[in-house]
N, C-alpha and C positions, 0 to 999 in steps of 0.2 A: 498845208491842210491836215494832214495825217497827224503832224506833231501837234497842232492847235486841238484836235480831236482827242488825242490822247491825254493832253493835259487836262481837258475837262473831265474824262475819265476818271483821271488820279483825283481831282477836286471831288468829284462824286463818291469815289470809293472813301476817301478821307473823311467826307460828311458820313458817311455810313458807319464808321468807325465810331464816330463822336456822338451821333444819333440814331444809332441802329437799333436801339433798345426802345424807341418811342413807337407807340402804336400806329401812328399814320406815316410812319417813316419804313416801318418793316412790313408795311403791307407789299404782297409779290410785284405788283405793277410799277414800283418805284423801281425795281432792279431790272426791269425789261430794256429801258435805254442803256445804261453801263454794259450790260450783258451782250445786247446785242451790237455795242460799238465796239467791246473787246473781240467778238468774234469777227468782225468784219475787220479790224486793224490787224488781227493776226493773221487773218486769211491773206489780206492784201500784201503784208510785209513775207509771210511765208512763201506765197506764191510768186511774188513779184523778184525776190531775192536770191541769193547764193546759187547764181547761174555760174560762178567761177569753181564752185567745189565739183569734183569729177562725179560725187555718187548723183549729183542733181542730172548732169549730162546723160550719164548712164541711163536714168530712170525715163528721161526724155525720149533717147533713142528707143528703149525697149516698148515705152507706150507706144510711139508712132510706128513700130513694126506690128504689135499685136493690135493697134486699131484697124490694120488692114488685114488682119487674118481672118480665117474662120474658126468657127469655135474648137473645133477638132484641133487645128493648127497651134491656137493659144495655148495649150497644153501640152506642146510637144517638148517644152523644155522642163516641166516638170517630170516627164516619162524619162527623158534623156539625163537631166543635170538636177531632179530633185527640187527645182524651183518651187517655192510656197504656192499651193493651188488656189487660195483664196486671193493672193494678190495678183496673181494671172486672170482670174474672173473679174478683178475688180478693174483692171485695166482693159478687160474686154469690153466689158458691159460699157464704160465711158466712151470706149472707142468706137461703139456703134451709132453715139450722137455727135461725136467731134474727133478730127485728128489733130486738134492742136493740142501740143504739149502742156501751154499755158493755161489752158482751160483744164486739163487734168491735174496740175498742181493745184489750181484755184478750187478745184471740187474737193480734192484729198486734203486739203488745210481747212476747209469748212467742215468738212466730216468730222474731223479730229477735234476741232474746236467745238461744236454742237454737242458731240459726244462727251466732252469734258463738261459741258455746262450740265448735261443731263445727270451725269455721275455726281458732281458735285452736290446738284440740288437734292438727289437722291440720298446722299449721305447726311449733309447737313440740314436739310428740310426747310430752307431759310433761302429767299430770294437776295438779301443783303448780303449774306455771310458768302453765299455761292458768287457773286461779284467780286467780293473782296478776295476770295481765295483763287479765283480765276485771275485777277489781276496779280497777285502774287506769283501766281505761276507764271505767267507772262514776263515778269521781272526777273525771275530765277533763270530765264533764257533758254533751257532745255527743251522746253515744249514747243517753241517757235523753230527749231532746228530739226525735231524729231517730226514735225507737221509741214518742214520745206524741203529738206533734202535726205533724211534719214525714214523715208515712208513706210517701207514694209514694217520695220520695230514701231514707227509711230501708230500705224493703223493698230499692230499688235496690241500696244501698250493701252490702246482706247478699249479695247474689248477686255483686257484682262481688269483693268481698273475698275470697269463698268461690274465686271464679275465680283470683285471685292466688295463694291458698294452694295451688292444683293446679298452678300455674307454678313455685311454689317446690319442690313435690315431684315435678314433672316429670312432670305427669299429660298424657293424651292432648289433643292440640289441638282435637279435636272436643268433648270435654269442657268445655273451658275456653270454647270458642267460643258452647257452647250456654248455659252459666251466665252469659256476657257478653251474650248476647243478652236473656235473661230480664230481666237486670237495665236493659237500654236501655228493655224494654216496660214497666217499672215507672215509668220517669221518663227522657223524652227527653234531659234534660241529661246522663245518664250516656254519652251515644252517643263523646263525645270521650273520657272516660274508660276506656271498654272498649276503643276503639283504642290508647290509650297502653299498656293491659294487654297487649293482643297486641303490641305492639312490644316489649316486655319480654320477651314468651315468644318472639318469633321472631328477634330479632337481638341479637347481641353488642354490647353498649352500654358505652363507656367513661366511668366516673363524672365523671372531668374535663371531659369535652366535655358532658355533662349539666350539671353544674354551671356550665361558662362560658354556657350558653344561659338556664340560670336568672338568672344574675348580670347578663346584658344584658337579659332580660324584667324583672327587679327595678329596673334604672335607669329603663325607660319606667313602670313602677308608680309609683315615689317621683316622678317627674317630671310624671307624669300624660299621657305622650305615648302610654302605651298605647291612649287612648281616641281620639286622632287615627289611629293605625296600623290599629286594628279598624273605625274609621269607616265604610269601604266595605262590610264585613260586614254592617251593618245594611238594606243594601236587599236581601241574599239571606237573611238568617235575621231573622225578624220580632221573635224574643224579644229580640235584641240592640238593635234599635230601640226596642223596649218599655219594656226595663230599664235603658236609658240616659237615657230621658225625665227631664227634670229635675222634670216633675211627680210623679215616684216617690217625691220626698222626702219628700212629706206621708206616705206608707205607710211609709218606711224612713228614719227620721232620723238613723241612726248614719254617715251618710257613705260615701265611696267610697275606694279606695285608701288605705285605712286603715294608719299607721304600726304599729299595735297589732297589727292582723293580719298584717302583714308580719314582724314579730317572732315572732310565735306560729309563723309558718311558717319563718323562718329559726334559730331556735335549735333544733329538733329536728334539722334538716338538719345543722346545723354540729356537732351531737353524733354524730350518726351518720356522718358525713365522717371525724370526729378517730378515731372507734372502728374504722372501717373501716382506716384508715392506719395506726392506732398498736396495735391488739389483735390477736393472734393466737389467741386462743381461741373467736372468734364461729363460729356455724354457717356452713355453705357458702352459704345462702340469704340470709345478712343482707345481703350487696352488692347483690343482687336486691331486695331490700326498700328499700334506700335508693335505688336507681334508680328504681323505681316510684314511691316518695315525691317525688323531685325531678321525675320527669314530670308527675305528679299536681297538683303544685304548680305547676308552669309554667302548667298550665291557668287555675289561679287568678291569679296574677301577670298574666297576659295580659289577663284580663278582669276584673280587680279595680276597674275604672270603673263596673261594673253595679251599679245597687242591687239589694239582696239576693245579693252577689257573696259572701259567705260560705257561701253555700249549694255554691258551685263549691270553695269551700277544703275542705267537708266531705271530698271524694274523697281528699286527702291528710292531712287532721286526722285522719282515722279511724284512721290508721295509725301515728299519734303515741306513743300509750301502748306498743306493741310495739316501735318503733324506738328508744324511749328505755329501756325494761326490758331488751332482751335483752342489753346488755353489762354489765350488773348481775347479772341473773340467772345468766349463762352463767360469771361470774368463780369461779375455785376456789382463787384463791391466797390469801397470807397477808391475815388480817384479813377474811376473806370474811362471817363471821357477823356484822361490823359493818357491810359495803360494801354488801351486797344490801338490807338494811332502808333502806337510805336513799332509794332509788328510791321505794319505799312511802311513806315519811314525807312526801316530797317533792311527791306526788299527793295526799295528805292534804290538806296544808297549802294546795295549790292548791284543792282541793275548799271547804274552808273559805273561804278568802279570796274566791273568785268567787262563792259561793254556791250550790256543786253540791248541797251537803245541805239546801237549805232545802224540796227536795222532800219531806222527811220532816214539813214542819209544814202541808203543805197538806191 
């Protein structure tokens, strides 16, 4: 049933890429069904799957404990262990209505999904484009994981990207700062990402300068020098010392400073840079998107020596579908009905090859 529903959404999204510029198609009401469907599908697969992942089991136990706690007791782990207070409050509030962890996971996935819709619509200003980019985000795979079992960071990312949307739409600095602060209170690692988003908001940055910094950091990433350069930070920030400990290889066997992760970062960056330099039809905010992507990815390449470092990469990777899609979706020249579907087909192939759609079999 869910697979058939997703196939229907896929056909609808492909139709958008072919006919999205037609006046009667671009009306916002035509985006309601695919967006509502994608929110429901992601919520279902994120909430019902991945119970074999240890992170989800830990979140289930934590929620059940907090759901029986008083308000004061709920924040004990913030005082004793520095646990993120926004996440504790989120657990506690839901726990006042249910003690069922399955309901908690469903609510969390729904919140992440709905916030993504709001964010994309705010940035793109178009229902059909929002539906297409949400679909690409689902195919990319990371979003479902972060709304399923990497919940603290998933919620944090939701607020950070919404803040970035306000930056692109020239929202008030106070509103941006509040959203960034909430994001940090859901996951402490978001503090650096929040500062970098503020930099995009406050300063006029040259893409070439940012690209130069990224290239220098990439050299340290590919040679392993980043670990040496960041070594002194370990005495100040305990998490750096913890997640660079060789003993962590037992829990994270995929390695550090991985070439494939660097390529996954470099390819969207390169495509975005070429688009900014060569294409004249891009929206005004697209260069800001590229700047944000470069800065956030600098955070990852500087810290790629850490075990679980890919979770820092998520701050930039979450922008990849949008960064890659806009040049295709905004194109209105010759052959547009053939060119725009290419981006959807590309992400479909990605999802098939890397197993994104295996969530339907769980």
